[in-house]
N, C-alpha and C positions, 0 to 999 in steps of 0.2 A: 357419605360419612363426613362428620364435622372435621374441620381442619385441626391438626394437632396444636397444642399449646406451645408457643415458641417463647423461650426465655427472653426477657426484655433486652438483654445486651447482645442478642444474636442478630445478624444482618440477613434480611430476606432479600434475595435476588431472583425474582421470578419464581421458578420451581426450586431454586437452591436455597439452602440455609447455611450460612457461614458462622461457625461457633467462635465469634470474636470475643476477646477479653482484653484486659489492660495490663498483661504481663510485661509488655514492652514500654509502658509509660515511664517517662523520666521526670514527671511533674510531681513534686512532693505531696500536693493536695490530693491528686488522684491516687497516688500510691497509699495514702494514709486513710482516706475517708471513703467508705462505701457509698455514702449519699452523693458525694461528688462524682464518683464513677457512674452512678445511675443517671445523674443529670447530664454528664458529658455524653453518655451513650444516647440519650434522647436527642441531643444536638446532632450527633453523628448520623442518626437514623432518620432525621427529618426528611431527607431527600429520598430515602428508600422505603418509607412506610407505606407508599402507595401500593406495594405488592402484597400487603398483608392478607388479601382475600384469596391468594393462591393456596391450593390444597397441598399440604405437606403431610404425607402419611407418617404415622407413628413409627413404622418400621424404618423409614428413611432417617429419622432422628436417632435411631438406636443402632444403625448399621455403620460400623466404622469403614471408611473408604479403604480399599486395598492399595491403591496407588496414589502417590502425591508427587507433585513436581515433575521434573524432567529426567533426572538421573537418580539412581539409588546405589548404595554401597552395602552389600551383605556383610562384609567383614566389619565395617565400622558402624553399621546400623543407622544410616541416616538417608533421608530423601533430600534432594536439592532442587529448588525452583528458581529459574531465571525470571527476572522482572525487567521488562523493557525500560531503558533509559536509567538504569541503576548500576551501570558497570558490568552488565551481563556479558558483553563481548569479551572483556578482559578475563573474567572468571571462566567463561566457556573455553577460551583458548588454553588457559592453564589446566583446566580439568581434562580437556581432550588430550593434551600432551602428556598428562600424568594419570590417565585413566587406569592403567594397569597398576601403578604404584598405589593409587588411592582405592583400588577395587571399585571403580565406577562403571555402571551399566546404564544404557538408555532405557527408559520405561517402555520403549517399543517392544522390547523382548518379552514383556508380560502379555501382550495382546494375544499371541497364539495359544497361550495356556501354560500350565505348570511345567511342561517339559522344557520350554525355552528358558524359564527361570532356573530350572534344575541344571540345564547346560551351563548357564552363566555362573551358577554357584558350585558346579562340579559335584552335585549330589543327586540322589534319587528324587523323582517327583514327589513321592509321598513324604519326604523329609525336608522339602524346601521350606526354609524358615521364613521366606518372604510372605507366603500366603497364609501362614499359621500364626505369625507373631508380628504383624505389621504395626501393632500399637506400640511396640517397643522401639520403633524407629523414630529418631528425631527429625523434625521437618525444618529445613534450613532455607531461608529465603533472603532476597535482596530488598533494600528499601532506600528511599532518598527523600529529602525535603520536597514537599509537594510543589512549591513554587518553582524551584530550580528544575525539577523534573518536568513540569508542564512546559516551561520555556524551551527546554531541550527537545521534548516530544513535538511541540508545535513547530519548531524549526525543522525537525526531520520530516514531519508530515508534509510541509509545504516544499521542502527540498525534493521530495519524491515527486510532487506534482510539477515542479520546475523541470525535473529530468524527463518526466512524461511529456511535458510541453504541449498539452492539448486543452483547448477550452471545453466547456460543458457541451457545446454544440458539436464540436469535433469528436468528442468521446462518444456522443450519441450516434453519430454516423459510423464510427469505427465498430460499435457494438451491434448496431441494428440494420445497417445498410450493407448488403452483400457486395455492392459494387465499389465500396469506398476504401477497401483495404490497401490499394496501391499508393495513392498520392497524398494522403492526409497525415502521414507520420504515424500510422496505426501499428507499426511493427512491434511496439512494446505492449500492445493491448492483447491479452489472452481472452478470447471469447468464452472459454470454459471456466474462467475465474469469476466466481460469484461476487467477489469484493469490488470488481469494476462496475457491475450492475448496481450494487449497493451505493457505490460512490456517485453514480449517475442519479440515483434517487435521493441522495442526501440534500439537505437544505443549504450546506455551506460551500460546496465545491464550485469553483470556476477558476479559470486561469487565463490571463494574469489577474491578480487581486491585490488590493491594498491590505497588507498583512498587519498593519498597525491600527486599522480602522476599528472602532468599537463594534460596528456591524459585523465585521469578519470574525473577530474574537468571540462575540456573543453567539454567532451561528455555530462555531466549532464547539463551544461549551454546551449549547443546547443539543447538538447532535450527540455528544458524549453522554449527556444526561438521559437522552431518549433511549440510547442503546443499552447503557449500563443499568439504569434504574427504570425499567420499561413500564412499570405499573400494570403488568400482565404476567402471564406464565410462559413467555416465549424467549427467555434468555438462556436456554440450556445449550444451544449450539450457536457458534459464531455466525452472524449474518451482518457484520459491520462493514462500513465503507473502507476501502483500501487504505492502509496506513494508520487508521484511527486507533488501533490497539496500542500504539505508543503513548496514547493519552488516557487510557483506561485507568481508573483509580487502582492503587496498588492492592488494597484489601480485596477488590473484586478479582484481580488477576491472581493473587496468591490464594485466596479463599476458594476459588472454583477449580483450582488445579488438583482435583482429587476425584476419584471415582471407584466403582467396584470393577468395571470392565472398561478397557481401552480398545476402541474399534479403529481409531486412527489418531493422527496427531492432534486433531481438533475436536474429536467427538468422544465424549465420556458418557457412559450409560450405567444405570444402576442406582446406587445410593445418591440421594440429593443432599446428603449431609456433606458440607465442604470440609476444609481443613484450616487450621490456624498454626502459624509457625512457632516452633519452640525456640529457634535461634534466628536473629536478624543480623545480617551483614550490611552495614550502612555504607552507602556510597561516599559519605563524607569522611569516613575512616576505613576504607575498604581493606587496605593492606593490613592495618592493625587488627581489625575485626576478624579477618581471615586467619591471621597468625594465631590469634587467641583461640579460635575454633579448632584449628588443626592441632594445637597443643593440648587442648582439653580432651579432644577425641583420640589423642595419642596417635596421630597420623603423621607419618614422615615418608619421605621419598628420596630418590636420588637427586644429585645436583640438577637445578632447574625446576624443581617441584616444591619450592617453599613460597611463602607469601611474598618474600622479597623479590621473587621472580615473576610476580604478577605483571603481565604486559599492560602498558597504558596505551590503548588504541581506541579508535572510534570515539574520541572525545569531542569530535566536531560533527554535529548533526548536519552541517551544511554539505557533508560529503555523501549523504544518502543518495542513492541512485547512480553512484559512480560505477563504471564498468569494471573497476579493479576488484578482485576478490579479496577475502580476508587476509590471505598470506601476503598479498602485495601491499596491503595497508601497513604492514609492519616495517617495510623497508623503503617504499616509494612514496614521494609526495603526491597528494591528490588535489587537483584543482577543485575548489568549492563549487558545488552546483548552484547554491543559493546563499548569498550573504545576508545576514539578518542582524540588526542591532539588538542584541539581547537586552541591554539596559533599557532601551526605548520600549521594547515589548513588555518588559517587566513593569514599567511605569504605567502603561496602558492597561495591562491586566489587573493591576492593583489599584484601580480607580473606578469610581462610579458603579454602573451596572455590572461590568465584567467582574469586578472584585466580589460583589455579593454573590453572583452566580457561581464563580469559581470556588468561593469558600463553602457554599452549600454542597456543591457536587463532590468536593474532595474533603469534606469535614471528617469522614471516617479515617482518611489517611493521616490527617493532622493528629487526631485525638486518640486513635488506637495504636499508632505506630511510633509514638514517642516524639512527635514534632509539636509539642504544646507551646514552646517558646515562639515558634514561627506562627502558630495560630494566634497567640496573644498579640503579636506584632502586626499581623496582616488582617485578621478576621474578627477579633473579639469586639472591637468598637463598631465595625460595619454591621455585624449581625446582632449586636447587643448580647453576646454570648461570651462573657469573660470568665476566665479561671482564677482571676484575682479574688482572694478571700476578703470579704468585708465582715467586720464584727460589730454587733449591736448588743452590748451587754455580754451575756454568755452565749449568744446565738451567732452562728457563722452563716454567711450568705455568699452564693456565687450567682453570676448572671450579669445582667445589664448594670 
């Protein structure tokens, strides 16, 4: 069968199709001119267009996913999706603490079937509103400026490797040499965890490493690009290197968080039509955006469950790999595992080859999620893809 026709503004990710649009745009030109949106969509999809040959059945494009995100509320009719490095730990702690007041349930209860959902909703299986009216649920997700998020994710990625404290050669021995488990510091390596093997096969990993070197930054960007926009039909199940998910583009993470059936935390089967958020909570104004959403949805709770009670934790990616658990982070100081000069990293990322690679890989995050000003500042000149309108007579032009 011939591949289904995919609308130009949709994002193809291997076997998945994400129905992206510009509802979250904050740029006046994109909000006003359809032609500008089509042009920006082309820029955003340049890195993803390699997967256009994958087969997407017509029924996949017509079948609404049953689940989206990580939690859902039957009473308030919304899904919520955590996005790494966007304040997800703070939001998660508040939602866990207030799950009863907000009527929040983890999506894992859906996996066994309608009976589990019915138990969560205190209703009969046949009348469960979740499986019969999922389209009326709003999809809520987190977002952050792509430059700030990459620097934070890059810091956490390497902090985890610092905590692991194994070179590539040592990791190879830990995974593949039965006699090496004792004296090489292999205690943190789980031979059953596929992400360790993917890390060993990646092109960027070794420890120690010069984290500011162009070669290191480019290797990480190339690995993200290879895994996220693979150019084939193999991006349905996670097979990425350990820790790399903190650097996945947000549209990829948000858009693929949907399915018809949930088999496990990481495996989604059924519809290949992804999801697009109705509401974005931005890390730059997380407390204000959360307060606005709770007020709009008429959600209230007891003391300790308002946006003002949002805990500010996990703001330092250098603490990744610490032995302290989440509860300890709220009250006890944690010694940094890895110190990184974020300003220096930012300068290296936004120069030369890394800048061009970064802007191409994360173009969809900039242009679809409302970070157009950051795109203009960091990417427009480098890629000759400017949103600045030029007029010649009665004609308007965008681009170089």
